[in-house]
C-alpha positions in Angstrom: 17.8 1.2 11.7 20.2 3.6 9.9 21.4 2.5 6.5 24.6 3.9 5.0 26.2 3.3 1.6 29.8 3.4 0.5 32.0 2.0 -2.3 34.9 -0.5 -1.9 38.2 -0.1 -3.7 40.4 -3.3 -4.0 44.2 -3.3 -4.0 44.3 -5.5 -7.2 42.2 -7.3 -9.7 42.7 -10.7 -8.1 41.3 -9.5 -4.8 38.2 -8.3 -6.5 37.7 -11.5 -8.4 38.0 -13.5 -5.2 35.3 -11.4 -3.5 33.0 -11.7 -6.6 33.4 -15.4 -6.5 32.5 -15.4 -2.7 29.5 -13.3 -3.4 28.4 -15.7 -6.2 28.7 -18.7 -3.8 26.8 -16.9 -1.0 24.0 -15.9 -3.4 23.7 -19.5 -4.6 23.6 -20.7 -0.9 20.8 -18.2 -0.2 18.7 -19.4 -3.1 19.3 -23.0 -2.1 18.3 -22.3 1.5 15.2 -20.5 0.2 14.0 -23.6 -1.7 14.8 -26.0 1.2 13.0 -23.9 3.7 9.9 -23.9 1.5 10.2 -27.7 1.4 10.2 -27.8 5.3 13.8 -28.6 6.0 15.1 -27.6 9.4 17.6 -24.7 9.9 20.1 -26.7 11.9 20.5 -29.4 9.2 20.6 -26.8 6.5 23.4 -24.8 8.1 25.9 -27.7 7.9 24.9 -28.6 4.4 25.4 -25.1 3.0 28.9 -24.8 4.3 30.0 -28.0 2.5 28.1 -27.4 -0.7 29.2 -23.8 -1.3 32.5 -23.7 0.6 31.5 -20.9 3.0 31.9 -20.7 6.8 29.1 -21.5 9.1 28.4 -17.9 10.0 27.9 -17.0 6.3 25.7 -20.1 6.0 23.6 -18.9 8.9 23.3 -15.4 7.4 22.2 -16.9 4.1 19.4 -18.9 5.8 18.4 -15.7 7.7 18.0 -13.8 4.5 16.1 -16.6 2.9 13.7 -16.8 5.8 13.3 -13.1 5.9 12.4 -13.1 2.2 9.8 -15.8 2.7 8.2 -13.9 5.6 8.2 -10.7 3.6 6.4 -12.4 0.7 3.7 -13.8 3.1 3.2 -10.3 4.7 2.6 -8.8 1.2 0.2 -11.6 0.4 2.4 -13.0 -2.4 3.2 -16.7 -3.1 6.8 -17.3 -2.0 7.1 -20.1 -4.6 6.7 -17.6 -7.4 9.5 -15.3 -6.3 12.3 -14.7 -8.9 15.7 -13.8 -7.6 17.4 -11.2 -9.6 14.4 -9.0 -10.4 11.2 -10.1 -12.0 11.3 -7.1 -14.3 14.7 -8.1 -15.8 13.5 -11.7 -16.1 10.4 -10.7 -18.1 12.5 -8.5 -20.4 15.0 -11.2 -21.0 12.3 -13.8 -21.6 10.8 -11.8 -24.5 13.9 -12.4 -26.7 13.3 -9.4 -28.9 16.5 -7.5 -28.0 19.9 -8.0 -29.6 23.4 -6.7 -29.5 24.4 -4.1 -26.8 21.0 -3.9 -25.2 20.7 -7.6 -24.5 24.3 -7.8 -23.2 23.6 -4.9 -20.8 20.4 -6.6 -19.5 22.2 -9.9 -19.0 25.0 -8.2 -17.1 22.4 -6.4 -14.8 20.6 -9.8 -14.3 23.9 -11.5 -13.4 24.9 -8.7 -10.9 21.5 -8.7 -9.3 21.2 -12.5 -9.0 24.8 -13.3 -8.0 26.3 -10.2 -6.5 25.2 -10.5 -2.8 27.1 -11.0 0.4 25.7 -10.4 3.9 26.9 -10.6 7.5 24.9 -9.8 10.6 26.4 -7.7 13.3 27.7 -9.1 16.6 28.7 -7.0 19.6 30.9 -9.8 21.0 32.9 -10.0 17.8 34.0 -6.3 17.6 30.8 -5.4 15.7 31.0 -8.0 12.9 33.1 -11.1 12.5 33.1 -11.7 8.7 32.8 -8.1 7.5 34.7 -5.8 9.9 35.9 -2.3 9.7 39.6 -1.7 10.6 41.9 1.3 10.6 45.1 1.0 8.6 47.4 4.1 8.4 44.6 6.3 9.4 42.4 5.1 6.6 39.3 2.9 6.9 39.2 -0.5 5.4 36.7 -3.3 5.3 38.2 -6.7 6.3 36.4 -9.4 4.3 36.7 -13.0 5.6 37.1 -15.4 2.6 37.5 -18.5 4.7 40.3 -20.5 6.4 41.2 -17.4 8.4 42.2 -15.5 5.2 41.1 -11.9 4.7 41.0 -9.4 1.9 41.1 -5.7 2.7 39.1 -3.2 0.7 39.4 0.5 1.1 36.2 2.4 2.1 35.4 5.3 -0.3 32.8 7.6 1.1 32.4 11.4 0.9 30.5 13.5 3.4 28.2 15.8 1.5 26.4 17.6 4.3 26.7 18.6 8.0 24.0 16.2 9.2 25.3 13.2 7.3 24.8 10.1 9.4 28.2 8.8 8.2 29.8 11.4 10.6 28.0 9.8 13.6 29.0 6.3 12.5 32.7 7.3 12.2 32.5 8.8 15.7 30.9 5.6 17.1 33.6 3.5 15.4 36.5 5.5 16.7 35.1 5.3 20.2 34.6 1.6 19.8 38.3 1.1 19.0 39.5 3.6 21.6 37.4 2.5 24.5 36.3 -1.0 23.3 32.7 0.1 23.4 31.7 -2.3 20.6 28.3 -2.1 18.9 26.8 -4.5 16.3 26.6 -3.4 12.7 25.4 -5.5 9.7 27.1 -5.2 6.3 25.8 -6.2 2.9 27.8 -6.2 -0.3 26.2 -5.7 -3.7 27.5 -5.3 -7.3 26.3 -2.5 -9.5 27.9 -1.6 -12.9 31.0 -3.6 -12.1 31.6 -1.8 -8.8 31.2 -3.3 -5.4 29.2 -1.3 -2.9 28.6 -1.9 0.8 25.6 -1.1 2.9 25.8 -0.8 6.7 22.8 -1.2 9.0 23.1 0.0 12.6 20.4 0.3 15.2 19.4 3.9 15.8 19.0 5.2 19.4 15.6 6.9 19.4 14.4 9.4 21.9 11.4 8.6 24.1 8.0 9.5 22.7 6.9 12.9 24.0 4.1 13.7 21.7 1.3 11.2 22.0 -2.2 10.7 20.8 -3.5 12.0 24.1 -3.0 15.5 22.7 -4.9 14.6 19.5 -3.8 13.2 16.2 -3.1 14.1 12.5 -4.6 11.7 9.9 -2.6 11.6 6.6 -4.0 10.3 3.3 -2.2 10.4 -0.1 -4.4 11.0 -3.2 -3.7 10.7 -6.9 -6.3 13.2 -8.3 -5.4 15.9 -7.4 -2.0 14.6 -6.4 -1.6 15.8 -2.8 -1.5 14.9 0.9 -4.7 15.4 2.8 -4.2 16.2 6.5 -7.0 16.1 9.1 -6.4 17.3 12.6 -8.6 15.5 15.2 -8.8 16.3 18.9 -8.4 13.5 21.5 -12.2 13.0 21.6 -12.3 12.4 17.9 -13.7 15.7 16.7 -12.4 17.4 13.5 -10.5 20.6 14.4 -9.1 21.7 11.1 -7.6 20.4 7.9 -5.1 21.2 5.1 -3.5 19.8 2.0 0.0 19.6 0.6 0.6 19.4 -3.1 2.8 16.6 -4.5 2.9 17.7 -8.1 6.7 18.4 -7.9 7.3 14.6 -7.5 5.8 13.8 -10.9 8.3 16.0 -12.8 11.4 14.9 -10.9 13.8 12.1 -11.6 14.3 9.2 -9.1 17.0 10.9 -7.0 15.3 14.3 -6.8 12.1 12.6 -6.0 13.7 11.0 -2.9 15.0 14.4 -1.8 11.6 16.0 -2.2 10.0 13.2 -0.3 12.3 13.8 2.6 11.5 17.6 2.5 7.7 16.8 2.6 8.3 14.4 5.5 10.2 17.1 7.4 7.4 19.6 6.7 4.8 17.2 8.2 7.0 16.6 11.3 7.3 20.3 11.9 3.5 20.6 11.7 3.1 17.8 14.2 5.5 19.5 16.5 3.7 22.8 16.3 0.3 21.2 16.9 1.7 18.7 19.5 -0.2 15.9 17.9 0.6 12.3 17.1 0.5 11.0 13.5 -1.9 8.4 12.0 -1.1 6.7 8.7 -2.4 3.7 6.7 -0.6 0.4 7.1 -0.3 -0.5 3.4 1.6 -3.4 2.1 1.1 -2.8 -1.6 -0.8 -0.1 -3.6 -2.3 -1.3 -7.0 -0.7 0.7 -9.8 -2.6 -0.8 -12.7 -1.3 -2.8 -15.6 -0.5 -2.1 -19.2 -3.5 -2.1 -21.5 -6.0 -1.4 -18.8 -7.1 1.8 -20.6 -6.0 4.1 -17.8 -2.5 5.1 -19.0 -2.5 8.6 -17.5 -3.3 7.3 -14.0 -0.9 4.4 -14.4 2.0 6.7 -15.3 1.3 8.9 -12.3 1.1 5.9 -9.9 4.3 4.4 -11.3 6.3 7.6 -10.7 6.0 7.5 -6.9 5.9 5.2 -4.0 3.1 5.8 -1.5 4.7 3.4 1.0 8.1 5.0 0.7 6.8 8.5 1.6 4.9 7.1 4.6 8.1 5.3 5.7 10.0 8.5 5.6 7.3 10.2 7.7 7.4 7.3 10.2 11.2 7.4 10.5 11.4 11.1 11.1 8.5 11.0 13.6 10.3 8.4 15.7 13.5 10.4 15.6 11.6 13.4 16.9 9.7 11.6 19.7 6.3 11.7 17.9 4.0 8.7 18.2 3.0 7.1 14.9 -0.2 5.0 14.7 -0.5 2.6 11.7 -4.2 1.7 11.0 -6.1 -0.7 8.8 -6.7 1.1 5.4 -9.9 -0.8 4.6 -12.7 1.4 3.4 -11.2 4.6 4.9 -12.0 6.6 1.7 -15.5 5.1 1.3 -16.5 5.8 5.0 -15.0 9.3 4.7 -16.9 10.4 1.6 -20.2 8.8 2.6 -20.3 9.8 6.3 -18.0 12.8 7.0 -17.7 14.7 3.7 -21.4 15.7 3.6 -21.6 16.4 7.4 -18.6 18.7 7.5 -18.8 20.0 3.9 -15.3 18.8 3.2 -13.9 17.0 0.1 -13.6 13.2 0.2 -9.8 13.2 0.5 -9.9 15.3 3.8 -12.8 13.0 5.0 -10.6 9.9 4.3 -7.8 11.4 6.3 -10.2 12.2 9.1 -11.3 8.5 9.2 -7.6 7.5 9.4 -7.2 10.0 12.3 -10.2 8.5 14.2 -8.9 5.0 13.7 -5.6 6.1 15.1 -7.4 7.3 18.2 -9.2 3.9 18.5 -12.6 4.9 17.3 -14.8 2.6 15.3 -17.1 3.9 12.6 -20.8 3.0 12.8 -23.4 3.4 10.1 -25.7 6.4 10.5 -29.3 5.4 11.4 -30.8 6.6 8.1 -28.1 4.7 6.1 -29.2 1.5 7.9 -32.8 2.2 6.8 -31.7 2.8 3.2 -30.0 -0.7 3.3 -33.4 -2.2 4.1 -35.3 -0.4 1.3 -35.6 -3.2 -1.3 -37.4 -0.9 -3.8 -34.6 1.7 -3.7 -32.0 -1.0 -4.1 -34.0 -2.6 -7.0 -34.1 0.8 -8.7 -30.3 1.0 -8.3 -29.9 -2.5 -9.8 -32.0 -1.4 -12.8 -29.8 1.7 -13.3 -26.6 -0.4 -13.2 -28.2 -2.9 -15.7 -28.9 0.1 -18.0 -25.3 1.2 -17.7 -24.0 -2.3 -18.5 -26.2 -2.4 -21.6 -24.9 1.0 -22.7 -21.3 0.0 -22.2 -21.8 -3.2 -24.1 -23.1 -1.2 -27.1 -20.2 1.2 -26.9 -17.8 -1.8 -26.8 -19.3 -3.2 -30.0 -18.8 0.1 -31.8 -15.4 0.9 -30.4 -12.4 -0.1 -32.6 -9.5 1.4 -30.7 -7.9 -1.4 -28.6 -7.0 0.8 -25.6 -10.3 2.5 -25.4 -11.9 -0.9 -25.6 -9.8 -2.0 -22.6 -11.0 1.0 -20.6 -14.6 0.1 -21.4 -13.9 -3.5 -20.4 -12.5 -2.3 -17.1 -15.6 -0.3 -16.4 -17.9 -3.1 -17.5 -16.1 -5.5 -15.1 -16.6 -3.0 -12.3 -20.3 -2.5 -13.0 -20.9 -6.3 -13.1 -19.1 -6.6 -9.8 -21.2 -3.9 -8.3 -24.4 -5.5 -9.7 -23.5 -8.8 -8.1 -22.9 -7.2 -4.7 -26.3 -5.4 -4.8 -28.2 -8.4 -6.0 -26.7 -10.6 -3.2 -27.6 -8.0 -0.6 -31.2 -7.7 -1.9 -31.5 -11.5 -2.0 -30.4 -11.7 1.7 -32.7 -8.8 2.6 -35.7 -10.4 0.9 -35.1 -13.9 2.4 -34.7 -12.3 5.8 -38.0 -10.4 5.6 -39.8 -13.5 4.4 -38.6 -15.4 7.4 -39.7 -12.7 9.7 -43.2 -12.6 8.2 -43.5 -16.4 8.4 -42.4 -16.4 12.0 -39.3 -18.5 11.3 -36.6 -16.0 12.1 -33.4 -17.6 13.5 -31.4 -16.5 16.5 -27.9 -15.2 16.0 -26.5 -18.4 17.3 -28.4 -20.4 14.7 -27.1 -18.3 11.8 -24.6 -20.3 9.8 -21.6 -19.1 7.7 -20.1 -20.5 4.6 -16.5 -21.4 3.9 -15.6 -17.8 3.1 -16.9 -16.8 6.5 -19.7 -14.7 4.9 -23.0 -14.3 6.6 -25.6 -16.5 5.0 -28.7 -16.0 7.1 -29.9 -12.7 8.5 -29.1 -9.2 7.3 -25.7 -7.5 7.8 -26.3 -3.9 8.9 -22.7 -2.9 9.8 -19.2 -3.7 8.8 -17.3 -3.2 5.5 -19.8 -5.0 3.3 -22.6 -2.6 4.3 -20.4 0.4 3.5 -19.7 -1.2 0.1 -23.4 -1.6 -0.7 -24.1 2.0 0.3 -21.2 3.3 -1.8 -22.6 1.6 -4.9 -26.3 2.5 -4.3 -25.5 6.2 -3.5 -23.0 6.6 -6.4 -25.5 5.5 -9.0 -28.6 7.2 -7.6 -27.7 10.2 -5.5 -24.4 11.6 -6.8 -23.2 13.2 -10.0 -20.7 11.2 -12.1 -17.8 13.3 -10.9 -18.3 11.9 -7.4 -16.6 15.1 -6.0 -19.8 16.9 -4.8 -21.0 14.9 -1.8 -23.4 17.5 -0.4 -26.6 15.7 -1.5 -25.8 13.0 1.0 -26.4 15.4 3.9 -30.1 15.3 3.0 -30.0 11.5 3.1 -28.2 11.4 6.5 -30.3 14.1 8.2 -33.8 13.6 6.8 -33.5 10.1 5.1 -35.0 11.6 2.0 -33.1 9.5 -0.5 -36.1 9.3 -2.9 -36.1 13.1 -3.5 -32.3 13.2 -3.9 -32.4 10.3 -6.4 -35.1 12.1 -8.4 -32.8 15.0 -8.8 -30.6 13.0 -11.1 -33.4 11.0 -13.0 -33.5 12.0 -16.7 -37.0 13.2 -17.9 -38.5 13.7 -21.4 -37.6 17.1 -22.9 -34.4 17.4 -20.8 -31.9 16.1 -23.3 -32.9 12.5 -23.4 -35.6 10.3 -24.9 -35.3 7.3 -22.6 -36.4 6.8 -19.0 -34.9 4.3 -16.6 -36.8 1.1 -15.8 -37.6 2.4 -12.3 -38.2 5.9 -11.1 -38.4 7.3 -7.6 -40.8 10.2 -7.3 -43.7 9.5 -4.9 -45.2 6.9 -2.5 -47.8 5.2 -4.7 -47.5 2.7 -7.5 -49.3 3.5 -10.8 -50.6 0.7 -13.0 -50.1 2.9 -16.1 -46.3 3.2 -15.8 -43.5 0.7 -15.3 -42.0 2.7 -12.5 -41.5 2.2 -8.8 -42.8 5.0 -6.5 -44.2 7.0 -9.4 -46.5 9.9 -8.8 -49.9 9.3 -10.4 -49.6 12.7 -12.1 -46.6 11.5 -14.2 -48.5 8.7 -15.9 -48.1 10.6 -19.2 
């Protein structure tokens, strides 16, 4: 769909008041329809009721129901509760609810709230009705007007104000299509929506775009795209059709952080065009994550710098621009499940190819776009079965939790305390996941030793559809357990250098890799972890697991 915006100019004040009143009644009808649909009322019965209650024609009523139903569906797709939706912007509602503003500021907020909540009118396009019945374009004295149906076959004409700012402006194409429609009666449907902003009435046209056939497909390979906050950039991984990594590159997005909203939109289009040119040169399709919502943090979480960065840009908006331009240029776009792409990339491919975790995440996205599924490496599966190693990890997390609790007691700054609380919550969650995995592993081994192992058909599942009996060795939960265990025992705190994991994957020597990070006496610390991995025998003189007898001192 192509969306175009323009301003309406009314012949007199009374015409404008009449349209604003129609918009108010339509907005009320849409909110009423929304609530009735949630209660289970049928569309046919609701259509007649809206026309009588709000004095609008049946076509407006049907469009109000259509918008209400679309809003409900959109909420469900994003995983939100439709009953908690606030018409007129939740942000404005929360600001007005605080009651701490007075004078000019509160009046301005109330006006914005009123315009957002009451200033809506919509009419779907209809090819059989010369494009649109209720909101139709007409030429009067070689000037374009929008004819607005106000009921009882009465109309108000508003002049269309729209400047053409560039040669490739889509408005030029729309004017050409409209002139041909009136000249040759080649009508096409266009939907129109009116909105009020700062006292002015604006209109938005939506027309279906004629897209060229797809010429560049995944058969030639694919480009996986991942957006990352630190450093702020796009990671591009080029994969061949058989799933092998060919090359990679990154595109900086730092310009977006310093730009205002309008300039940011312009820069995003430039970046999208750049990616499309790359896809054309490489003759490869594009693979992106199918994201509904990206968490951007909340005030007081202790991560103000990251939150400001995340609030300044829209991950989804940039991907939508890439998708639109790709379709316009005949390039196939594959939208994949985003679950654990970063985790799988940094644990599996970053150490193998000596690439950073961002490129590795983009590579996983590319492979998913090609239809490949990621399996756990053999040695990672063995690590998941090592109860001593996992117990050692649990002990280290417990030490970190105890350390954070002590810091939390001593810290007086509210925001620093919030940051510590966030970390503490994350550590506790990680601890719970590991403990659950070890418990499953221990019970599974016990059943095998007692000869009471159960077949896969006998293994039950709880209400959350989680595996209760037996040991999971693949899937997202296993990657999650691996991520926690390896982060605490085999990697530095920066979590950028993932090369130590290559030794784990190739030679399954996670004990030696873990010992590389274990603090020892005389090396800047006076405390040892509860468990230490350094050999294959257990000494009775030390409270370590796998300690070498020579380290009993």
